[in-house]
C-alpha positions in Angstrom: -7.6 -6.8 34.5 -10.6 -5.1 36.2 -13.4 -7.3 35.0 -14.5 -8.4 38.5 -15.5 -12.0 38.4 -13.6 -12.9 35.2 -9.9 -13.6 35.8 -7.1 -14.8 33.7 -4.7 -17.4 34.9 -1.0 -17.7 34.2 0.0 -18.8 30.7 0.5 -22.5 30.1 3.5 -24.0 28.4 1.7 -24.0 25.1 1.4 -20.2 25.3 -2.4 -20.2 25.8 -4.2 -18.6 28.7 -7.1 -20.2 30.5 -10.0 -17.8 31.3 -12.0 -18.5 34.4 -15.6 -19.6 33.9 -18.2 -17.2 35.1 -20.2 -18.5 38.1 -23.4 -18.5 36.1 -21.9 -20.6 33.4 -20.4 -22.9 35.9 -23.7 -23.3 37.6 -25.5 -23.9 34.2 -22.9 -26.6 33.3 -23.3 -28.3 36.7 -27.0 -28.4 36.3 -26.8 -29.7 32.7 -24.4 -32.5 33.9 -26.7 -33.4 36.8 -29.7 -33.5 34.4 -27.8 -35.7 32.0 -26.7 -38.0 34.8 -30.2 -38.4 36.1 -31.5 -39.1 32.6 -28.9 -41.8 32.0 -29.7 -43.4 35.4 -33.4 -43.4 34.6 -32.7 -45.0 31.2 -30.5 -47.7 32.7 -33.2 -48.3 35.4 -35.9 -48.7 32.8 -33.8 -51.0 30.7 -33.1 -53.2 33.8 -36.8 -53.2 34.8 -37.9 -54.2 31.2 -35.4 -57.1 31.2 -36.6 -58.2 34.6 -40.2 -58.0 33.5 -39.4 -60.2 30.5 -37.8 -62.8 32.7 -40.9 -62.8 35.0 -43.1 -63.3 31.9 -41.1 -66.2 30.7 -41.0 -67.8 34.2 -44.8 -67.3 34.5 -45.3 -68.8 31.0 -43.2 -71.8 32.0 -45.2 -72.2 35.3 -48.5 -72.1 33.5 -47.2 -74.6 30.9 -46.1 -76.9 33.7 -49.6 -76.7 35.2 -51.1 -77.7 31.8 -53.3 -74.6 31.4 -54.8 -74.3 27.9 -52.6 -72.4 25.4 -55.2 -69.7 24.8 -55.4 -68.9 28.6 -51.6 -68.7 28.7 -51.5 -66.3 25.7 -54.3 -64.1 27.2 -52.5 -63.9 30.6 -49.2 -63.0 28.8 -51.0 -60.3 26.7 -52.4 -58.7 29.9 -49.1 -58.8 31.6 -47.3 -57.2 28.6 -50.0 -54.5 28.5 -49.2 -53.3 32.0 
C-alpha cells in the first residue's frame, strides 16, 4: 500500500503473506549465490587437479623404477614435482 517497490502478495492458505524482495536485496542474493557457485567450482577443480597430479607422480615414479634409476634420484625428482 503505497511503498513503491515493495508489494504484498495475496495471502497463502496458511494465512501468511509473502512480501516481495527489494531489487537491491535480490541483486545481492544473486551475486552471493554466483560467488558461492564459482568458489565451489574452483574447489572442485583444484581437488580434481590435485588427484590428477598425484596419479602423474605415481606413474612417473613407476616409469623411473622400471628404468632402474637409483632410488635417491627418484626421490629427488618426486620432491621437485611435489614442490611445484
